[in-house]
C-alpha positions as CSV (number, residue, x, y, z in Angstrom):
1,M,-50.0,-26.2,-191.0
2,R,-48.3,-29.1,-189.3
3,Y,-45.0,-28.3,-190.9
4,L,-45.3,-24.5,-189.9
5,L,-46.3,-25.7,-186.1
6,I,-43.1,-28.0,-186.4
7,T,-41.0,-25.1,-187.8
8,F,-41.9,-22.6,-184.9
9,L,-41.3,-25.0,-182.3
10,F,-37.6,-25.8,-183.9
11,L,-36.9,-22.1,-183.3
12,V,-38.6,-21.1,-179.9
13,T,-36.7,-24.2,-178.2
14,P,-33.3,-23.7,-176.9
15,S,-30.9,-25.9,-178.2
16,A,-29.9,-28.9,-176.0
17,S,-26.4,-28.3,-176.3
18,A,-26.5,-24.5,-174.9
19,Q,-27.7,-26.3,-171.7
20,N,-25.0,-28.6,-171.5
21,G,-21.4,-28.5,-170.1
22,F,-18.6,-30.2,-171.6
23,L,-15.8,-33.2,-170.9
24,Q,-12.6,-34.3,-172.0
25,I,-11.0,-37.1,-171.0
26,F,-7.2,-37.6,-171.6
27,V,-5.2,-40.9,-171.4
28,F,-1.3,-41.5,-170.9
29,E,-1.4,-44.8,-173.0
30,G,-3.7,-46.5,-175.5
31,G,-5.9,-49.5,-174.6
32,I,-7.8,-47.9,-172.0
33,E,-11.7,-48.5,-172.1
34,V,-13.2,-45.8,-170.8
35,T,-16.9,-45.4,-169.3
36,V,-18.5,-42.3,-168.4
37,E,-21.5,-42.8,-166.2
38,G,-25.0,-43.0,-168.6
39,R,-23.1,-43.5,-171.4
40,S,-21.8,-46.3,-173.7
41,P,-18.0,-47.4,-173.1
42,E,-15.1,-46.2,-175.6
43,M,-11.5,-46.9,-176.1
44,A,-9.5,-43.8,-175.4
45,N,-5.9,-43.0,-177.1
46,M,-3.2,-40.8,-177.3
47,E,-4.1,-38.7,-180.3
48,G,-6.8,-36.7,-178.7
49,P,-8.9,-36.7,-175.8
50,L,-12.4,-37.9,-175.3
51,E,-15.1,-35.6,-175.8
52,F,-18.6,-35.7,-174.2
53,G,-21.3,-32.8,-173.9
54,L,-23.2,-33.6,-170.6
55,E,-26.0,-32.1,-168.8
56,P,-24.7,-30.2,-165.4
57,G,-24.1,-32.8,-162.5
58,S,-21.7,-35.3,-161.4
59,Y,-20.6,-38.0,-163.2
60,R,-18.8,-41.3,-162.5
61,I,-16.0,-42.1,-165.2
62,T,-14.4,-45.5,-165.1
63,A,-11.7,-46.5,-166.7
64,R,-10.3,-50.0,-167.5
65,K,-7.5,-52.0,-168.7
66,S,-6.8,-55.8,-168.6
67,G,-4.2,-56.7,-165.8
68,Y,-4.9,-53.0,-163.8
69,E,-7.5,-52.3,-161.1
70,D,-10.3,-50.0,-162.7
71,L,-9.5,-46.3,-162.0
72,I,-12.3,-44.3,-160.5
73,R,-13.2,-40.4,-161.1
74,I,-15.8,-38.4,-160.4
75,A,-16.3,-35.3,-162.7
76,E,-18.6,-32.2,-162.0
77,I,-19.8,-30.8,-165.1
78,E,-21.3,-27.2,-165.0
79,K,-23.0,-25.5,-167.6
80,D,-21.2,-24.0,-170.9
81,K,-17.8,-25.3,-168.9
82,L,-15.3,-27.3,-170.0
83,T,-14.2,-30.1,-167.3
84,Q,-11.3,-31.9,-168.5
85,V,-9.8,-35.7,-166.6
86,H,-6.5,-36.9,-166.9
87,V,-6.3,-40.7,-166.3
88,N,-2.5,-40.5,-165.6
89,L,-2.0,-43.8,-163.2
90,L,-3.5,-47.4,-163.3
91,S,-2.8,-49.8,-160.4
92,P,-1.4,-53.5,-161.2
93,R,-4.0,-55.7,-160.0
94,P,-2.4,-58.3,-157.6
95,Q,-5.5,-60.4,-157.3
96,E,-9.1,-60.5,-158.3
97,R,-11.3,-59.1,-155.5
98,Q,-14.0,-61.1,-153.8
99,L,-17.5,-60.3,-152.8
100,P,-17.5,-60.6,-149.0
101,Y,-20.7,-62.7,-149.0
102,D,-21.0,-65.9,-150.8
103,Q,-24.3,-66.8,-152.7
104,F,-25.4,-68.8,-149.9
105,G,-25.2,-65.9,-147.5
106,G,-22.0,-66.7,-145.2
107,L,-19.3,-64.2,-144.5
108,M,-16.4,-65.5,-146.3
109,A,-12.7,-65.1,-144.7
110,K,-10.7,-62.8,-146.7
111,S,-12.1,-59.3,-145.9
112,G,-11.1,-56.5,-143.8
113,I,-11.9,-53.0,-142.3
114,L,-11.2,-49.6,-143.9
115,R,-11.2,-46.3,-141.8
116,V,-10.8,-43.0,-143.0
117,R,-9.7,-40.1,-141.2
118,S,-9.3,-36.2,-142.3
119,A,-8.1,-33.0,-141.0
120,P,-10.6,-31.0,-141.4
121,T,-13.0,-33.5,-140.4
122,D,-16.5,-33.9,-142.1
123,A,-15.2,-34.9,-145.3
124,P,-17.4,-36.7,-147.8
125,V,-15.4,-39.9,-148.5
126,Y,-15.7,-41.7,-151.7
127,V,-14.9,-45.1,-152.2
128,D,-14.8,-46.6,-155.8
129,G,-16.6,-43.3,-156.6
130,A,-19.9,-44.2,-154.7
131,L,-20.4,-41.7,-151.8
132,K,-23.0,-43.8,-149.6
133,L,-23.1,-41.3,-147.2
134,F,-19.9,-41.9,-145.6
135,R,-18.2,-38.9,-143.8
136,T,-14.9,-38.4,-141.8
137,P,-14.2,-40.2,-139.3
138,M,-16.0,-43.2,-140.9
139,E,-15.2,-47.1,-140.9
140,V,-16.7,-49.8,-143.0
141,A,-16.1,-53.6,-142.0
142,G,-16.5,-56.6,-144.1
143,L,-14.8,-55.0,-147.3
144,A,-13.9,-58.0,-149.4
145,V,-10.0,-58.0,-150.2
146,G,-8.6,-56.0,-152.9
147,Y,-8.1,-52.7,-153.9
148,Y,-10.1,-49.4,-153.4
149,I,-9.9,-46.0,-154.7
150,V,-10.5,-43.8,-151.9
151,Q,-11.2,-39.7,-152.3
152,V,-11.3,-37.8,-149.5
153,G,-10.6,-34.2,-148.2
154,G,-8.3,-33.4,-151.8
155,C,-6.5,-36.9,-151.6
156,E,-7.0,-39.9,-153.7
157,V,-5.4,-43.2,-152.6
158,S,-5.6,-46.7,-153.9
159,A,-6.3,-48.4,-150.5
160,P,-5.4,-51.9,-150.2
161,I,-7.9,-54.1,-148.1
162,R,-6.2,-57.3,-146.7
163,E,-7.6,-60.3,-144.6
164,D,-8.2,-59.3,-140.8
165,V,-6.3,-56.2,-141.6
166,V,-7.6,-52.6,-140.6
167,T,-6.4,-50.4,-143.5
168,Y,-6.2,-46.5,-142.4
169,V,-6.4,-43.7,-145.0
170,E,-5.4,-40.4,-143.7
171,C,-5.8,-37.1,-145.5
172,Q,-4.6,-33.7,-143.8
173,N,-4.2,-30.4,-145.9
174,G,-4.3,-32.9,-149.3
175,T,-1.2,-35.2,-148.0
176,N,-2.1,-38.5,-147.6
177,R,-1.0,-41.7,-146.2
178,V,-2.2,-45.6,-145.7
179,T,-1.0,-47.4,-143.0
180,F,-2.3,-50.8,-141.7
181,S,-3.2,-52.6,-138.3
182,G,-3.2,-56.3,-137.2
183,E,-6.3,-55.8,-135.4
184,P,-9.4,-58.4,-135.9
185,S,-12.0,-57.6,-138.4
186,Q,-14.6,-56.6,-136.4
187,P,-16.3,-53.1,-136.4
188,L,-14.9,-50.6,-134.0
189,H,-16.1,-47.5,-133.2
190,I,-13.8,-44.6,-133.0
191,P,-14.8,-41.1,-131.5
192,D,-13.7,-37.9,-133.6
193,G,-10.1,-37.1,-132.1
194,A,-9.5,-40.2,-130.7
195,E,-5.7,-41.7,-131.3
196,V,-4.9,-44.4,-133.2
197,M,-2.3,-47.0,-133.0
198,Y,-0.6,-48.1,-136.0
199,S,1.6,-51.2,-136.9
200,P,4.7,-50.9,-139.4
201,V,3.3,-53.0,-142.3
202,E,3.7,-50.1,-144.8
203,E,5.3,-47.1,-143.0
204,L,7.5,-47.3,-139.4
205,S,6.6,-43.9,-138.6
206,G,5.0,-43.4,-135.4
207,K,4.1,-46.8,-134.9
208,R,4.3,-46.8,-130.9
209,R,3.1,-49.9,-128.7
210,K,1.2,-49.1,-125.6
211,G,2.5,-51.3,-122.8
212,I,5.8,-51.9,-121.3
213,E,9.0,-50.1,-122.2
214,L,12.5,-50.5,-121.4
215,G,15.2,-47.8,-122.4
216,M,19.0,-48.0,-121.9
217,G,21.7,-45.7,-123.1
218,L,25.1,-43.9,-122.4
219,A,25.2,-40.7,-120.6
220,S,27.2,-37.6,-119.6
221,V,26.8,-36.5,-116.0
222,S,28.0,-33.0,-114.7
223,A,27.6,-32.4,-111.2
224,S,27.9,-29.0,-109.7
225,G,28.2,-27.9,-106.1
226,E,30.2,-25.5,-104.1
227,G,31.3,-23.1,-107.0
228,E,32.9,-26.5,-109.0
229,T,31.5,-28.4,-111.5
230,H,32.8,-32.1,-112.9
231,T,32.0,-34.3,-115.8
232,G,32.3,-37.6,-116.5
233,P,30.4,-41.1,-118.2
234,G,27.4,-42.5,-116.8
235,M,24.3,-44.8,-117.7
236,H,20.8,-44.0,-118.0
237,A,17.8,-46.5,-117.9
238,T,13.8,-46.4,-117.5
239,L,11.5,-48.9,-117.3
240,G,8.2,-47.7,-118.2
241,Y,4.6,-48.6,-118.9
242,G,2.9,-46.9,-121.5
243,L,-0.8,-45.4,-120.6
244,S,-1.4,-44.3,-123.9
245,E,0.0,-42.7,-127.3
246,R,1.1,-39.9,-125.5
247,Y,1.9,-40.6,-121.7
248,T,4.4,-43.0,-120.2
249,V,4.9,-43.2,-116.3
250,G,7.5,-45.8,-114.6
251,L,11.2,-46.1,-112.9
252,S,14.2,-44.1,-113.9
253,A,17.8,-44.4,-112.7
254,M,21.0,-42.4,-113.6
255,A,24.5,-43.3,-112.2
256,G,27.7,-41.4,-113.3
257,R,31.5,-41.2,-112.2
258,T,33.0,-37.7,-112.1
259,P,36.5,-36.9,-111.2
260,N,37.2,-35.3,-107.7
261,S,40.7,-34.4,-107.1
262,G,40.1,-33.8,-103.5
263,T,39.7,-37.4,-102.9
264,K,41.6,-40.7,-102.5
265,D,39.9,-42.6,-105.3
266,G,40.0,-39.5,-107.6
267,H,36.3,-39.5,-108.5
268,S,33.1,-39.5,-107.4
269,T,29.7,-41.4,-107.6
270,N,26.5,-40.2,-108.4
271,S,23.4,-41.8,-108.9
272,V,19.7,-40.8,-108.7
273,I,16.7,-43.3,-109.0
274,G,12.7,-42.2,-108.5
275,L,9.7,-42.2,-110.8
276,F,9.2,-40.5,-113.8
277,G,6.3,-39.2,-116.1
278,R,6.9,-38.7,-119.6
279,M,4.3,-37.0,-122.1
280,Y,4.7,-36.3,-125.6
281,F,3.8,-32.9,-127.7
282,L,3.0,-34.5,-131.0
283,R,0.7,-37.0,-132.3
284,P,1.7,-41.1,-132.4
285,Q,1.8,-41.0,-136.1
286,R,5.1,-38.8,-136.4
287,T,8.4,-40.8,-136.8
288,M,10.4,-38.2,-133.8
289,R,8.2,-36.6,-131.1
290,P,9.6,-34.6,-128.6
291,F,8.8,-34.9,-124.8
292,L,8.9,-33.4,-121.6
293,T,9.8,-35.6,-118.5
294,L,8.9,-35.0,-114.9
295,G,10.4,-37.0,-111.9
296,A,11.4,-37.3,-108.4
297,G,13.3,-39.7,-106.4
298,Q,16.3,-40.3,-104.0
299,S,19.8,-39.1,-104.7
300,R,23.1,-40.7,-103.6
301,Y,26.4,-39.3,-103.6
302,S,29.6,-41.2,-102.7
303,T,33.1,-40.7,-102.5
304,T,36.6,-41.1,-100.0
305,L,37.6,-37.7,-98.0
306,L,40.7,-38.7,-96.0
307,G,40.7,-42.0,-96.1
308,A,37.0,-42.7,-95.1
309,D,33.8,-43.4,-97.1
310,F,31.8,-40.5,-97.3
311,D,27.8,-41.6,-98.6
312,A,25.3,-38.7,-98.6
313,T,21.5,-39.4,-99.6
314,G,18.7,-37.0,-100.2
315,L,15.6,-36.2,-102.5
316,A,16.0,-34.8,-106.2
317,G,13.9,-33.3,-108.4
318,M,14.1,-34.2,-112.2
319,L,12.9,-32.1,-115.1
320,G,14.1,-33.1,-118.8
321,L,13.5,-32.6,-122.5
322,G,14.0,-35.1,-125.3
323,L,13.4,-36.8,-128.4
324,D,11.9,-40.0,-129.2
325,W,12.3,-41.6,-132.8
326,A,10.1,-44.7,-133.7
327,T,11.8,-47.0,-136.2
328,S,9.0,-49.9,-135.3
329,R,6.1,-50.6,-132.8
330,S,9.1,-52.5,-130.6
331,L,12.1,-50.3,-131.0
332,G,13.0,-46.8,-130.8
333,Y,15.8,-44.6,-130.3
334,Y,15.9,-41.7,-127.7
335,I,17.9,-38.7,-126.6
336,E,17.5,-36.4,-123.3
337,A,18.8,-34.0,-121.4
338,D,17.7,-34.0,-117.6
339,F,18.5,-31.7,-114.8
340,H,18.4,-32.9,-111.5
341,R,18.4,-30.6,-108.3
342,A,19.4,-33.0,-105.4
343,N,19.3,-32.1,-101.8
344,F,21.4,-34.3,-99.3
345,D,20.5,-34.4,-95.8
346,T,22.0,-37.2,-94.7
347,V,25.5,-38.5,-94.3
348,E,27.4,-41.6,-93.5
349,V,31.1,-41.0,-92.6
350,A,33.2,-44.0,-91.5
351,G,30.1,-45.9,-91.2
352,I,28.8,-42.8,-88.4
353,Q,25.5,-41.4,-89.8
354,V,25.2,-37.6,-89.5
355,S,21.8,-36.0,-90.0
356,N,20.7,-32.2,-91.0
357,L,23.4,-32.0,-93.6
358,D,22.8,-29.4,-96.1
359,L,24.7,-30.0,-99.2
360,K,23.2,-29.6,-102.8
361,L,24.2,-30.5,-105.9
362,T,23.1,-30.1,-109.7
363,Y,23.3,-32.7,-112.0
364,I,22.5,-32.2,-116.2
365,V,22.4,-35.5,-117.6
366,V,22.9,-36.0,-121.4
367,A,21.7,-39.6,-122.4
368,A,21.0,-41.8,-125.8
369,G,20.2,-45.0,-126.2
370,L,17.5,-47.7,-127.0
371,R,13.8,-48.1,-126.1
372,L,12.6,-51.3,-126.5
373,R,8.7,-51.7,-126.2
374,F,6.6,-54.8,-125.3
């Protein structure tokens, strides 16, 4: 009777394997120890995959090899489906990871900050395979120095944590980048959508420093008025202050010499000095960013007519478009085309001042040069 009961239970109880999913793990070289969460470690080789029958759910897979950082994968196992995981990259271990706190409860010096962003936001973040309720944008302070595997939004990167340095991990549409900043190791709360300044430790793209900037360049100056246009060489300069990563205000100056056959010296001198505001169109992480410039100031036109000095002054408005190329946080190049509309209402001829002058000139200035940021 007992035998019949056991046989009956065996027949009516569904097979355990029928409720399982299947996992295969492939490696790119031998000598790699693979541990699947809840199972004993196994040595993998290139002859064939490691195979497991697992209940549906999420499993942490750890690949280890002497001299390399552990590689973490998260595998989703579904009923009656095969999931394949390829271990195809191991990062050399430059130094052993240290705990951020010692056994006596003191904070060790070698720790840093990890910040993770993604587009779209509110994506889950796995650090070394652990979720820990992290969602983007996020920050973890006091991480021990070492390498961490960060998975977010379809990206997976090996992020180095350095002493007193902020490590930024960004993922946008499956494309990732890792950059660094020398900010002090303390918690900083960044609201969603806030712009972040990066330093060029790993990448030079888009690392624009907020603060004072000095721009200097050569220019081509074209002056048009009364049906004539003359073009000559000139100089272009700016002294600005970055209010943010996107907006800069300051002083600008343009000076150029254009040919004028009707004058004694054969040329005219043109200059505009005034205030400007600049707005960048793209995010500061980009290496090249177009910008729009608006400004106004005082214009001056000087020449010699019939042996007498002719010096006119007035107001000018300015509209410009340009492209900024940042090579580091302190150095960049720019090319800019400005349109100036000058209205001269005062003129001084041979030392005699004459008002109510109606002289209008249009300047087109094309300049290229360097920007230094302090």
